[in-house]
N, C-alpha and C positions, 0 to 999 in steps of 0.2 A: 435617824442615825445618832447614837450618842457618841460624843467626842470628849475626851478628857484633855483639858487645856491647862498646862502648868502656868502659874502666875509668878512672874519674876519681877522683883522690885529693883529698879535700876537707880543709880546715883545715890545709894544709901549713904548716910552720913555716919560713919562708924558702922554700927550693926543695926541701926534703926532707920525708919523713914523710907525715903526713896519714892519712886513713881512706879506703880505696878503696870506691867504689860502682859498680855497673853502671848504665848509662843507656841505656834503650831508647826511641827516638823512634818516632812513628807507631804507638803501641801499641794503637790502636783495632782493629787487624786481629787481635789475639790474644784468645783466651778467657781466663777466669779460670784455668782449669786449665793453659793454655799459659804464662801468666805465672808461675804457681807452678813449672812445669817449668823455665822459663828461669832464674828466680832460683836454683833448686836447682843447675842446671848451671853458672851463674856462680860459685856457691859462696862469695859474700861475705856480710857481715852483712846488707846490704840492696841491693836493685836497684830503681831508679825506672823507672816506665813512664809515658810522656808521651803524652797524647792531647788532642783538642779539648775545650773546655769552653764551656758556655753561660753561666756565671756568673763566670768568670775568664779570664785570657789562656791558661792551660793547665791541664789536669787532670793531677794526679800521683797515682799509686798506688804503694805501697811494699810490697815482699815481702821477707821474710827467706827463708832456705832452707827454712823449715817452714810459714810462714803470712803472711797480710797484716797490716800494722799501719797505724794511722791516720796517723802522721807519722814522718818521718825527717829529722833536721837535716842530717847530712852528705850524704845523697843529694839533698836539695833544693839545697844549695850546689853540689854536683857538677853537677847538671842545669842550673841556670841559668848557671853559669860556662861549661859546655860549649856551651850554646846561644848565649851571647854570643860565644864564640870562633868559632862557625860563622856569625855574623852573622844569627841568627834573631830577635833581640829588636829590636823597633821603638822601645823606650824603656827608659831605665834604671829607670823605675818600672813594675813589672809585677806579676803576681799568679798564684797557684796555687789550684786547687780541690782540696780533700781530701775524705775521707769525711765530715767534719763541718764543712764550710764553706770559705769563701774566706780566704786569707791573703795579705798584701801582701809583695812582694819588692822590694828596693832594690839596684841595682847602683851601686857607687862605684869606678870604675877597675877594678882586678883583684879587688876584694872583692864578694861577694854577701851580702846580709843578708836574713833571713826573719823575719816577724812571729810572735810568740808572745803568748799571752794573759796577763792578770793572774794571779798565783800563787794557788793554793788549797792550804791546808795541812791535813793530817790526821796522826794519830799511831797507832803500833802499840799493841796491848794489851801489858801487861807480859810475858805469856807469849811473844808473838810478838817482842817486843824481844829477849828472851833467845835465842830461836830464831835471829833475824837475826844477832846477835853470834856465836853458835856457828857459823853458816854461813860466816863469814869468819875464824873462828879467833881471835877477840879477846874481851877481857873488858870489862866496863863501865868499868873504870879506864883503858882505852885511849881513851875518848871525850874529845874536847876539853872542858875544864871549862866549865860554864855553859850548855851547849846539849845538846839531845837529838836523836836521829835523827827525821827528819820525812819524811812523804810529801809531795812537792811536785809540783803539776801546773800546767803552763802550756800544755798541749795533750796531753801524755802524763804518766803518773805514774811517778816515780822515788823510791826511798827514798834520801834524802841523809843521809850519815853523816859527821860531822866527827871526825877523829882528831887527836892531839896534834902529830904530826910526820910528815915525809916517810918516815922509816924505817919507821914503823908501816904506812903505806899500801903501801909497797913489799913489806913482809913478808907481806901477805895471801896465804893459800893457800885459795881459795874451795872450799867444798863445794857443787858445782853443784846437786845434788838438793835440798838444803835451801834454797838461794836460790830455786830454782824453786817450791818449796812456798810460801814466804812471798809470792813474787811472784804466784802464782795466787790466794791468799787475798785479796790487796789489789789485784788487777788492775794490777800494776806491769810496766813494761818491764824494770826491773832495779834493781840497787843502784849508786848513784853515791857513791863514797867518796873523801874528799879531806882534805888538811891545808892550812893557810895557807902552808906552806913550798913553794917552787918551785925548779926547776932553774935557770931564768934569772931575772934580776932584773926588777923592774918589773911582775910579774904577781901575781895575787891568790890563786890556789889551784892546787894540783896534784892531779889526780884520776885514778881508775881506774873503769871501768864494766863490770859483769858482768850478763849477761842470758840465762842458760841457758834460761829459759822460752821464749825466741824463737830458740833455737839459736845464741846468741852467747856463747861462752865468755868473751871479753873484747874490748872495742872500743877502738880507739886515739883516736877523737874522736867525741863525741856532742853535736851541737848542741842537740837537744831536752832534754838533761840539763844542759848548761852554762847554759841560761836559768834553769831552776829553781835551780841552784847560786848564780848571781848574785843571785837574789831572796832566797835563804836567807842569803847573806852580808850583804845589805842589811837584811833584816828581823830575823834571829835573832842575827847576830853584830855588828849595829850598824855595819856598814861603809857609811857614808852617802855613797856615790859614785854617779855616773850611768853610768859605764863600767867594765867589768871585762875582764880577760884571764885565761882559764882554760887551764892546761896539761893535756894528757892524752897518754897514749902513752909518756911518758918512762920510766915505772916498770913497764912490761910486761916479761915475761921476754925477749921479742924487741922492743925498743923501736921505735916509729914516732912520732917527735916531732910533736905537733900543738898548735895554739893556736887558741882560739875567742874572738872578741870579742863582748861582750854590752853593749848600750846599753839602759838602763832609761828608760821614759817614765813620769812621775809626775804625779798630780793631787792637790793638797792633801797632798803628802808621801807618798802611797801609790802603789805601782806599779800602773799601769793597763794597761800592755802592755810589750813589749820587742822588740828586734831582735837576733838572734844571727847572726854571720857569720864569714867568713874567705875565704881564697884556695883555688883548686883548679887541678889540672893533670892532663892525660891521661897515663896511664902505659903502657897497652897496649890491645890489642884481643883479646877472647876469642871463640872460636867455640863455639856451643852447639847441640846437636841436640835438637829437641822436636817 
């Protein structure tokens, strides 16, 4: 069966870059194995499959080329932006069902925002901390002074590592097998590594994301990781803001500039939830046989 899959670039910075995701509408007609086949044929870090939901406006399932995952930020933004462009959304306030519940979606002009949960923090053992640093070819002295790597979860778990400067982030040569090993131990999507230095002014961090456990060597924009990073900046680096702009994709060997906007919601000074979002644009149509 030949399937035509639109490719939508999410978190574009202006009119360029972003992170491409496949978007498959009316996905209730496909089995789990067919969805895996389609995602593998599309060959991108994630493909979103949209079907009817009994608890939200739409059900979204996300597949990497190798497996299903619970959430995907850029594929969510790609999907709802695409559906709005097709005139499918009845309201700018909508929702998605995922494998672990309902999440709210907000459309604001060309921007789409997705809800994430309050952050949960855990830490690596000393041995795994050293293993994680070796996996990205860095030493403890390369860590930004005063903070330590932390696993942050606002829906998915990422190891967030703060480095001193942009040059250190750019210089990373990841050892994929070692990143995958640590990710497997702690059930991580991947490593999200950043510094406070950015390529463009007025932004809060520049990041790279590696997720070889899910078949993703490096991703140019990761909404489900930018949310945890904004929480980390607020809670661990004491950047007491409500809105953050996270750059990603600029420091890849083949750059694809991206920017992710994050808005924190707080109760009594603590983060209770957040919305992460950006803009998206259709780049091409791919044909897949499954």
